[in-house]
C-alpha positions in Angstrom: -95.2 25.4 98.0 -94.4 21.8 98.7 -90.9 20.5 99.3 -91.8 17.2 97.6 -89.5 16.5 94.6 -91.1 17.0 91.3 -91.2 14.0 88.9 -88.7 14.1 86.1 -89.9 15.8 83.0 -90.2 14.0 79.7 -87.0 15.6 78.3 -85.1 14.5 81.4 -86.5 10.9 81.2 -85.6 10.7 77.5 -82.1 12.0 78.1 -81.6 9.4 80.9 -82.9 6.6 78.6 -80.6 7.7 75.8 -77.6 7.8 78.2 -78.5 4.3 79.4 -78.8 3.0 75.8 -75.4 4.5 74.8 -73.8 2.9 77.9 -75.2 -0.5 76.9 -73.8 -0.2 73.4 -77.2 0.0 71.6 -76.7 1.2 68.1 -78.6 4.2 66.7 -80.5 2.0 64.2 -81.6 -0.3 67.0 -82.7 2.6 69.1 -84.7 4.3 66.4 -86.4 1.0 65.3 -87.4 0.3 68.9 -88.7 3.8 69.4 -90.7 3.6 66.2 -92.2 0.2 67.2 -93.1 1.4 70.7 -94.5 4.8 69.6 -96.6 3.4 66.8 -97.8 0.5 68.9 -99.0 2.9 71.6 -100.9 5.1 69.1 -102.3 1.9 67.5 -103.5 0.7 70.9 -105.2 4.0 71.6 -107.0 3.7 68.3 -108.1 0.1 68.9 -106.0 -1.2 66.0 -107.8 1.0 63.5 -105.2 1.7 60.8 -106.7 4.8 59.2 -107.2 6.5 62.6 -103.7 5.6 63.7 -102.1 6.8 60.5 -103.9 10.1 60.8 -102.8 10.5 64.4 -99.2 9.7 63.4 -99.2 11.9 60.3 -98.1 9.1 58.0 -99.8 7.5 55.1 -102.0 4.5 55.8 -100.1 2.3 53.3 -96.8 3.1 55.2 -98.4 2.0 58.5 -100.0 -1.0 56.9 -96.6 -2.1 55.5 -94.9 -1.8 58.9 -97.7 -3.8 60.5 -97.6 -6.5 57.8 -93.8 -6.8 58.1 -94.4 -7.8 61.7 -92.6 -4.9 63.2 -95.7 -3.5 64.8 -98.5 -5.6 66.4 -102.0 -4.7 65.2 -103.4 -4.6 68.7 -101.3 -4.4 71.8 -102.7 -4.9 75.4 -101.6 -2.3 77.9 -99.2 -3.8 80.4 
């Protein structure tokens, strides 16, 4: 076995992010909106902006996804940074 420290698990990273957001005074609605935008944008990027494939991967109706995109909350295609 290696003595190298293991990278933080997803749960630990999420807990640390939540703690940081609370410390900075970010409201729950802001946090959930940002998470939704980020999560959907990543799935959209992985599906090359294809709404039907993205909505299926997310488990939401295509019209719901289309509405979020048209309201400008989610970019149709996002480059990976």
